[in-house]
N, C-alpha and C positions, 0 to 999 in steps of 0.2 A: 402405543400407536404404531400401526404397520407402515411398511415402506410405500404402500400404494395410496397414500392420502393425497388430497387435492390441495393445490396451492394457488393463491392469487398474488400477483406482484404489483406493487404500487411504485411506479417509477420505471419506465422502460428505456432507460439510458444504456450506457455501456455495460455497467455492472448488472443492472436489472435484466437487461436483454441477454447477457452471457449466462446468468443463472437460469433464466427461463429455458434457454436452449439446452443447457447442460442437464438440468433436472428432467426435462422431457426425454433426453437420451437415456436417462436412468429409470425410465418408466414411471416417473411422477406425473400426475395429471395437472397441467397448468390450465386453470379455469379461466382466469381473467388477467389482462394486462391493463393497468390504469396509467394513462399517460396524457401529457399536455399535447404532444405532437402525434396526430393520428398516423402520419406518414412513417414516423420512426417505429411506432408500435406495430403498424401493419407489416413492415419489413421483418420485424422479429416474429410476428405471428405466423407468417408464411413459412418460417423455418421450423415450426412446431406442429406435430401431428398427434391428435386433431388440433386444428387451429383454435387458440383461445379467443374468448370474446374480448373486444377492446372497449374499455369504458373511459369516458372523459374524466379528467382530473376532478377530484372531490366528489365523484359519484360512487359512493361506497355501499349504498343500500342494497344493491343486487348481489353483493359478495356473500357467499355462504360456504366458503372453503374451510378446510380443516386448519390450514396454516396460511398466514399472510406475511409476506416479506415487504418491508418498507425500504426501498432502495433509492429514496430521494436524496437531495442534498441535506446535509446536517441541519441547516437552518430551518428546514421545512418539517422535520420529523415530528416535533412536538405538536405542531398544528395539525398534521395529518392524523396523529394519534387521537387528538381530541375530537376531530370530525368522525373518525372511525367509531369512537366510543359512543357518539350520538346516533350513528346510523346503523350500526350492526344489529342484526336480529339474532345472531348466534354468539357463541363464546369461543372463538378460535384461539390457537396459539399465535402470537404476533411477535415478530422479530424485526429489528432494524439492522442495517448492515454498516452502520457508522463505525469507524475505528476509534474515534475520539470521544464518543458519548457512551455512557452506560445504559442499561435497560431502564434506569430510573426515569429517563425522558418519556417513557411509555406509561407513566403513572396513571393517566386517565383511563387507559385500557385496563390496567390492573384493578382499578377501582370498580369497574363494571364486571369483573369476573374472568377476564382473559388472563391466561398465563403468558408472561412476557419475557423476552430475552434479546440478546444481540448475537449476530453472527458476522464476523468480519474476516474475509479471506485475505491472506497476505500474499496477494498476487497483483501484478500490474496489468490492468485491463484497458487497452487503448481502442479496442474494437470488439463489439458484442459477439460477432460470429467467430472470430479467431479466439476470443477470450473464453469461449465455452469449453475449450480443450485445456485451459490453463489450470483448472482446479485439481486435477489428479496430482497427488503427491504434495500439494500445497498445504500449508498450515492455516488453520482457521482459529481465531480467538473467539471463544463462546463464553457467555456469562448470562446470568439471570436466575429466574426461579427454577427450582429443581426439575419440574416437569418439562419446562422449556429447554433447559440445558440437555436433558436426555434426548429430546427430539432433535435439537440442533446437532448433537453428536451423531445421531442416526443419519441426518441429511448429509453431513460432512463425510461420513463413512461411505455412503452410497455414491458420492461424487468422487471418491478415491482420495479424499483429503485426510488430514490428521488434525485432531482437536487439541487445544490447550486452553487454559483459562487464566485470567488475572482478576484480582478483586476489582470491583466497580470503581473504587477510588483511584486506581492506577490506569484506567482506560486511556486518559489523555496522554500520560507519559508513554504508555505502550505505543500509542499512535505516533507520537513524536519520534520514537525510535524507528518506526516503519517509514515515516517520511524521510528521515535522515538516510536510511539505507536504500531508498528507492528514488524519490523525487530529488533529493539533494545529490544523490549519485549522478543523476542525469545532468544536474546543474554543474557538478564537478567536471564531468566529462566535457560539457560545453566549454568550460574554461580551458581544458586541455586542447580541445579543438581550436579554440581561439589562438592559443600559443602556436599551434602548427600552421595555422593560416598566415601568421606573421612570418613564417619561414618560406612562404611562397606556395604552399599547397592549397588546393581548394577544399571547401568544407567536406564534400563527399569523400575525397581521398583521405582527409585527416581522420574521419570516422573509421574508414576501412582499415587504416594503418593501426589505429588504437584498439580496435575490437579484439584481435587475438591476444593482445597484452592484457586487456580487461578480463577476458574469459580465462586466461591462465591464472590470473590472480584469484578470481572467484573459485576456480578449481582447487587452488591451494587451500582456500578457506574451508573446503569440504572436509579436510583431514588435519588441518593445523589451526592453532590458536591465532588470534590477530597478531600477536607478537612474533610467532614463528613464521607467519606469512609475509611479514614486512620485508621488502627487498629494496635495493637501490641506495641512494645517497645517504639517507638517514640510518638505514640498517648498518651501513659501513662506517657511520660516524665520519663521513668524508667532508671535513670542514672546508677544504679548498674548493670543492665542487659547489658547496652551498654558497660560498662567496661569489663564484662566477654566476650561479643562478640568480642571485639577488641583483647583481650588477646588470645582467641582461634584462631581467624582468622589469626593473625600474625604468629602463630605457625603451622597452618594446611593447609593454602591455599596459592596460588601464590599471589605476591604483587598486580598484576592487578585486582585480584578478591577482595582483600581487598579495593582497590581504588574504585571499583564499589560500594561496601557497604558504603564507606565513602561519596562519592558524593551524593548518593541517600539519605543517612541519613541526610546530610546537607539540601537537598531539602525538606525533611520531616519536618524539624523544624518549618517553618512558617505555615505549614498545621496543625501541632499539636497545635501551638499557637492559630490558628483560632478556634480550638476546645475548647480552654480554658485550655489547659494543663499548669502546673505550670511553670511560666516563669523563676523562679530562676533555676529550674532543666534544663530547655531547654538551658539556657545560659551556664550552666556547661557542658551539652552535646556538645554544639557547641565548647567549649574549648577543650574537649577531641578529637573531630573530627579534628579540626584544627591542634592540636599537632600530631595526627596520620598521617595526610596528609603531614605535614612537615617532619616527620621521613621517609616517603616513598622516599623522594628525595635523 
């Protein structure tokens, strides 16, 4: 299949919209946007030249594209696939963009002769327009039938991304890793922001103060292992500082915030050991953490 094939996108939300804009910039023809919200789809369509046709949700009979991307919520993918299988007049390649589901969820389409697969970009898309520029250098997890994977890799390459694959049975575990590195990272930073607000700073200032530290840590991870990139109290096996932290956190923050600190502190101990930190101190720190966790119950 050549790079100039036609694409229809079912689900014109943040990811679907970002993909539509990005693919159009790379000279793919975006034929149709299928969406529940006409206003959202119209906003995306105006950023694409030529403007794609906007189709109402579940109206798939007009789609005759070479490739279809299903970018809906995970819970809707199987239903969309079944309706597509009933309405399609051609046999396109069909992909979904879920991180946690394998291409097996498209089994109804496979049964009618469509080649199926999944393409999941490992990027954080909070806005369709800005997100369209986020795919360059991003990694995409692709899997499915051979023909589908080949086309997926072509799409990813044209977007400037990099492809890798995991077996279908590991898709959910792969996605859990992605959520931990992205969504849970935001939740972790929120906990750190909460701690700084207890020091008298407003939330905006707290974020601004923490961001350079966060960026420097991410930068270290580009060339170091997680053990090598660990810094601070746990990397130094600083038992006295840990004790002060626990005393202050018990007094100043919510128990769930203290629990986050304890869980991540326990995870940091083997990383510190790999760095060569003093094992006697690390074991004492483990004891302090286990005792504090027990007292949370």
